[in-house]
C-alpha positions as CSV (number, residue, x, y, z in Angstrom):
1,M,-29.4,-0.7,-22.5
2,P,-26.5,-1.1,-24.4
3,K,-23.5,-2.0,-21.9
4,A,-20.5,0.1,-22.5
5,K,-17.1,-1.8,-23.8
6,S,-14.4,-0.8,-20.9
7,K,-10.8,-0.5,-22.0
8,P,-9.0,-3.8,-21.8
9,R,-6.5,-3.6,-19.1
10,L,-2.4,-3.5,-20.1
11,K,-1.3,-6.0,-17.9
12,L,2.9,-5.7,-16.9
13,P,4.7,-8.5,-17.3
14,P,5.9,-10.6,-14.4
15,L,8.8,-9.0,-12.2
16,E,12.4,-10.8,-13.2
17,T,15.4,-10.3,-11.9
18,G,17.5,-7.4,-13.6
19,Q,14.2,-5.7,-15.1
20,V,14.7,-1.8,-15.3
21,W,11.6,0.1,-15.2
22,R,11.8,3.6,-16.3
23,M,9.0,6.0,-14.6
24,A,8.9,10.1,-14.8
25,E,11.5,10.8,-12.7
26,L,13.1,7.7,-11.5
27,N,14.5,3.7,-12.3
28,L,13.3,1.0,-10.6
29,Q,16.5,-1.6,-10.9
30,V,14.8,-5.7,-9.8
31,G,17.9,-7.6,-7.9
32,V,16.2,-10.5,-6.8
33,V,12.4,-11.8,-6.8
34,G,11.6,-14.4,-3.9
35,K,8.0,-16.4,-3.9
36,L,7.0,-12.6,-1.9
37,L,8.9,-10.2,-1.2
38,I,11.5,-8.3,-4.1
39,H,14.7,-6.6,-4.3
40,Y,15.3,-3.9,-5.8
41,K,16.9,-0.6,-6.1
42,L,14.8,3.0,-6.4
43,G,16.5,5.9,-7.5
44,K,16.6,8.6,-10.3
45,P,18.8,7.5,-13.5
46,D,22.2,9.5,-12.6
47,A,22.6,8.7,-9.2
48,V,26.0,8.1,-7.8
49,R,24.5,5.2,-4.5
50,I,21.2,3.9,-5.0
51,Q,19.6,2.5,-1.2
52,N,18.1,-1.3,-1.4
53,S,14.6,-1.9,-0.5
54,C,12.7,-5.3,0.0
55,S,8.6,-4.9,-0.1
56,P,5.8,-7.4,-1.2
57,I,5.4,-8.1,-4.9
58,G,2.3,-6.9,-5.3
59,S,2.5,-3.3,-4.1
60,V,5.8,-2.9,-6.2
61,E,3.4,-3.8,-9.2
62,K,0.6,-1.3,-8.0
63,Y,3.9,1.6,-7.6
64,L,4.8,0.7,-11.1
65,K,0.7,0.2,-12.2
66,K,0.2,3.9,-10.9
67,N,3.3,5.9,-11.6
68,K,2.8,4.2,-15.6
69,A,6.3,2.3,-15.6
70,V,8.0,1.4,-18.8
71,L,9.9,-1.7,-18.9
72,V,13.3,-0.8,-20.2
């Protein structure tokens, strides 16, 4: 029984300061990337005020992959 070929996984580029990721309804702007944590702003594109957030890098990468984010 031959093995079925799986689709190659798309790797996200590494997160860097200043990147903007676009999703269906939100934009994620990367502020500062440290060893373990990332500071970012997540909000609608036309929002007046957007709060800053801080999360582990792994969880932000999972969130971007889950929501099919595109680097702008």
